[in-house]
C-alpha positions as MATLAB code, in Angstrom:
seq = 'MGCSQLLKKASLAGAFFVSAIWLAPAQAQVFCPAPGAVDTFEVQRVVDGDTVRLKDGRSVRMIGVNTPETGKKGRSDEPFAVAARERLQGLVDAGGGRVGVVLGRESKDHYGRTLAHLYGANGANLEAQLLADGLGFQVAVAPNVDLVACQQNAERSARQARLGLWRQSPVRSAAQIKRSGFAVVSGQVSKIERNRGGIWIELQNSLVLRIAPNLLDRFDSALLNRLQGQEIEVRGWVVDRSRRGGLEKAQARWLLPLTDPGMLQLAR';
ca = [
       8.886   -0.449   12.030;
      12.046    0.587   10.666;
      15.069   -2.146   10.513;
      16.776   -0.601   13.475;
      14.023   -1.241   15.463;
      13.347   -4.461   14.242;
      17.040   -5.681   14.824;
      16.739   -4.165   18.369;
      13.536   -6.224   18.628;
      15.500   -9.373   17.657;
      18.324   -8.500   20.021;
      16.104   -8.531   22.914;
      14.734  -12.638   21.865;
      16.679  -13.884   25.010;
      14.843  -11.441   27.484;
      11.372  -11.084   25.881;
      10.701  -13.702   23.213;
      11.481  -16.621   26.092;
       8.582  -15.740   27.851;
       6.342  -15.099   24.653;
       6.658  -18.085   22.981;
       6.193  -20.415   26.305;
       3.224  -18.770   27.556;
       1.487  -17.229   24.491;
       0.111  -13.994   25.844;
      -3.447  -12.981   25.284;
      -2.154  -10.051   23.358;
      -0.159  -11.866   21.052;
      -2.158  -13.178   18.053;
      -0.961  -16.837   17.250;
      -1.649  -18.301   13.177;
      -1.598  -21.531   12.111;
      -1.307  -23.113   15.585;
       0.281  -26.604   15.674;
      -2.114  -29.728   15.055;
      -1.541  -31.387   17.920;
       1.793  -32.768   19.322;
       4.731  -32.524   17.045;
       7.961  -33.843   17.240;
      10.951  -31.530   18.130;
      14.420  -31.523   16.763;
      17.568  -29.235   18.004;
      18.723  -26.426   15.642;
      22.359  -26.364   15.135;
      22.119  -22.977   13.430;
      19.986  -20.320   11.868;
      20.694  -20.263    8.002;
      18.566  -17.250    7.179;
      15.273  -15.858    7.940;
      13.635  -19.134    6.189;
      16.041  -21.776    6.434;
      17.873  -23.502    9.395;
      19.900  -26.733    9.766;
      19.605  -29.289   12.421;
      21.473  -31.048   14.293;
      20.901  -34.117   12.983;
      22.053  -32.585    9.717;
      19.215  -31.892    7.782;
      18.588  -28.777    6.195;
      15.342  -27.209    6.733;
      13.174  -24.787    4.038;
      10.470  -23.291    6.173;
       6.923  -23.994    3.811;
       4.694  -21.037    2.867;
       7.424  -17.739    3.628;
      10.212  -16.267    1.500;
      12.214  -14.033    3.550;
      14.437  -11.350    2.188;
      18.188  -12.693    0.660;
      21.094  -12.429    2.979;
      24.449  -11.407    0.986;
      26.383  -14.020   -1.583;
      29.143  -13.763   -3.306;
      29.720  -10.215   -3.081;
      26.495   -9.091   -3.130;
      24.531   -6.909   -0.410;
      21.992   -8.108    1.952;
      18.449   -7.465    0.740;
      16.366   -5.053    3.030;
      15.425   -6.675    6.529;
      17.204  -10.030    5.343;
      19.611  -10.003    8.855;
      16.261   -8.743   10.907;
      14.275  -11.605    9.824;
      17.251  -13.870   10.491;
      17.943  -12.443   13.865;
      13.822  -12.739   14.231;
      13.986  -16.176   13.478;
      16.863  -17.132   15.441;
      15.329  -15.345   18.787;
      12.428  -17.927   18.017;
      14.474  -20.596   17.822;
      16.533  -19.200   21.260;
      13.138  -19.126   22.614;
      12.016  -22.854   22.620;
      15.466  -23.663   24.049;
      17.166  -24.240   20.566;
      14.359  -27.130   20.078;
      11.583  -26.785   16.878;
       8.605  -28.651   16.326;
       8.638  -30.089   12.476;
       6.164  -31.188   10.636;
       7.040  -32.286    6.776;
       5.318  -31.271    3.880;
       3.227  -33.100    1.574;
       6.392  -32.853   -0.794;
       9.464  -33.078    1.837;
      12.427  -32.352   -0.250;
      13.152  -29.529   -2.846;
      15.542  -29.835   -5.941;
      18.305  -28.798   -3.553;
      17.854  -31.435   -1.621;
      16.478  -29.380    1.426;
      14.091  -30.808    3.621;
      10.424  -28.896    3.417;
       8.764  -28.620    6.794;
       6.851  -26.130    9.044;
       8.365  -25.308   12.130;
       6.741  -24.393   15.406;
       7.795  -22.838   18.504;
       7.130  -24.342   22.122;
       4.075  -22.569   22.478;
       2.763  -24.190   19.076;
       2.776  -20.733   17.022;
       3.881  -21.800   13.407;
       7.399  -19.908   13.149;
       6.438  -18.855    9.152;
       3.288  -17.135   10.225;
       5.343  -15.281   13.074;
       7.509  -14.064   10.380;
       4.548  -12.752    8.140;
       2.978  -11.216   11.122;
       6.140   -9.224   11.757;
       6.531   -8.027    7.834;
       9.887   -9.712    7.991;
       8.716  -12.093    4.763;
       6.219  -12.912    1.850;
       3.476  -15.288    1.951;
       4.205  -17.923   -0.610;
       2.327  -21.133   -2.117;
       4.068  -23.717   -3.670;
       1.655  -27.180   -4.203;
       1.273  -29.049   -2.687;
       2.895  -27.740    0.174;
      -0.537  -25.345    0.713;
      -2.728  -26.689    3.871;
      -1.656  -23.545    5.761;
      -2.355  -20.978    3.095;
      -4.994  -19.609    3.970;
      -3.952  -18.837    7.864;
      -0.343  -17.662    6.958;
      -1.960  -15.207    4.385;
      -3.915  -14.087    7.341;
      -0.731  -13.519    9.149;
       0.698  -11.464    6.361;
      -2.222   -9.666    5.852;
      -2.089   -7.867    9.607;
       1.597   -7.245    8.566;
       0.465   -5.365    5.537;
      -2.408   -3.511    7.627;
       0.020   -2.027    9.657;
       2.559   -1.300    7.316;
       5.192   -3.565    9.457;
       8.875   -4.338    7.713;
       8.646   -4.746    4.204;
       5.571   -3.276    3.981;
       6.324   -0.019    5.504;
       6.827    0.924    2.070;
       4.669   -1.311   -0.830;
       6.891   -3.817   -2.393;
       4.746   -4.463   -5.152;
       5.728   -3.468   -8.616;
       4.044   -2.993  -11.787;
       4.375   -5.892  -14.616;
       6.236   -3.121  -16.443;
       8.839   -2.594  -13.816;
      10.295   -6.337  -14.035;
      13.513   -6.498  -14.851;
      15.648   -9.106  -13.342;
      14.466  -12.917  -12.413;
      13.921  -13.967   -9.133;
      11.136  -13.947   -6.177;
       8.792  -10.535   -7.152;
       4.965   -9.336   -5.872;
       3.272   -7.803   -9.283;
       0.371   -6.128  -10.207;
      -0.744   -5.468  -13.569;
      -4.100   -5.332  -15.846;
      -4.491   -8.901  -17.628;
      -4.073   -8.362  -21.218;
      -4.753  -11.490  -22.540;
      -5.560  -15.171  -22.027;
      -4.880  -17.747  -23.902;
      -5.078  -21.593  -23.552;
      -3.005  -24.268  -25.690;
      -1.465  -27.520  -24.706;
       1.184  -25.526  -22.618;
      -1.814  -24.601  -20.143;
      -3.588  -21.548  -19.196;
      -1.643  -18.097  -20.025;
      -2.615  -14.968  -18.235;
      -0.465  -11.800  -19.768;
      -0.173   -8.601  -17.873;
       0.342   -5.524  -20.218;
       2.303   -7.177  -22.807;
       5.257   -7.265  -20.040;
       4.743  -10.146  -17.696;
       3.016  -13.536  -18.833;
       1.606  -16.061  -15.874;
       1.396  -19.829  -16.928;
      -0.487  -22.897  -15.043;
       0.941  -25.753  -16.259;
      -1.886  -28.480  -17.414;
      -1.112  -30.607  -14.552;
      -2.045  -28.067  -12.144;
      -5.219  -26.408  -13.710;
      -7.477  -28.399  -11.599;
      -6.431  -26.627   -8.685;
      -8.093  -23.328  -10.109;
     -11.398  -22.042  -10.258;
     -11.796  -22.173  -14.473;
     -14.718  -19.672  -14.246;
     -12.994  -17.185  -12.295;
      -9.864  -17.422  -14.406;
     -11.912  -16.359  -17.411;
     -13.124  -13.273  -15.950;
      -9.814  -12.060  -15.185;
      -9.807  -10.267  -18.582;
      -9.415   -6.854  -18.077;
      -8.902   -7.076  -14.184;
      -6.055   -5.399  -12.000;
      -4.827   -8.315  -10.456;
      -1.544   -9.112   -8.111;
       0.465  -11.885   -8.388;
       3.512  -13.194   -6.851;
       6.597  -16.066   -7.218;
       9.462  -16.290   -8.643;
       9.871  -14.863  -12.307;
      11.690  -16.648  -14.957;
      13.657  -14.806  -18.022;
      12.223  -16.396  -20.882;
      15.188  -14.876  -23.448;
      18.057  -17.136  -21.701;
      15.961  -20.054  -22.994;
      16.781  -18.862  -26.493;
      13.596  -18.786  -28.763;
      11.544  -15.846  -27.728;
       9.394  -14.716  -30.276;
       9.089  -10.802  -30.582;
       5.291  -10.669  -29.792;
       6.034  -12.610  -26.325;
       6.707  -11.277  -23.013;
      10.092  -11.783  -21.824;
       9.123  -12.049  -18.316;
       7.158  -15.385  -17.103;
       5.796  -16.223  -13.548;
       4.770  -19.826  -13.208;
       1.430  -20.077  -10.979;
       1.542  -23.379   -9.087;
      -1.787  -22.506   -6.419;
      -4.591  -20.338   -6.231;
      -2.806  -18.716   -3.210;
      -0.251  -16.994   -5.530;
      -3.168  -14.716   -7.421;
      -5.611  -12.491   -5.741;
      -7.646   -9.362   -7.433;
      -5.693   -6.041   -6.715;
      -6.661   -4.650   -3.186;
];
């Protein structure tokens, strides 16, 4: 589905999604339904595809989805950023401007935003709906990982149907990483090391993945040991280590911290 089609789809939210979200038609698969009754709050505005501001003043960052960035400081909107924001606006409007809110295990991020899962009037998880439309990437950031499996299924459905972001594969090779920021990356594991800093998994001398010592118990150690030589796909926020100083010549410039097993899988 192209961007223009998605925008057209979003613009019809008032006519179509009002009935869809309340009646939950049989043909629409609902991923990650709400865990029973949840408290609802009025939305003041939709900031972007994964953030809303509530009337009570809270800025809520949705858990489990990372949508394309809207333009800031002179930068252009990333592809599908507007479509994601409009789709979320349609889902919010369909619920009468109210959303169900379930706080994450960790309820605040380092920007002071509230971290929560949002739900529509039919109990459907809004993050999963964006993922199923191909308008965002599933992300797993511990400890807020309760819905990882079902949100992965939602993304998988869009990926298989080549919707939105998946119309042309956004997956880059490790050697193609040229800047910091969110990325979905594939590559062959060339080296695995363990030291006091945790586990370091290097992809083709270009990108190193780090699992911090305090997170190791979340991962299957035996599986990690078998990754040598395997083609894997990872996702998360890439950091440029050269900006921190002290980067040795033999070290990979780009670092991607892994906080949950959901961020790593064998390549398809």
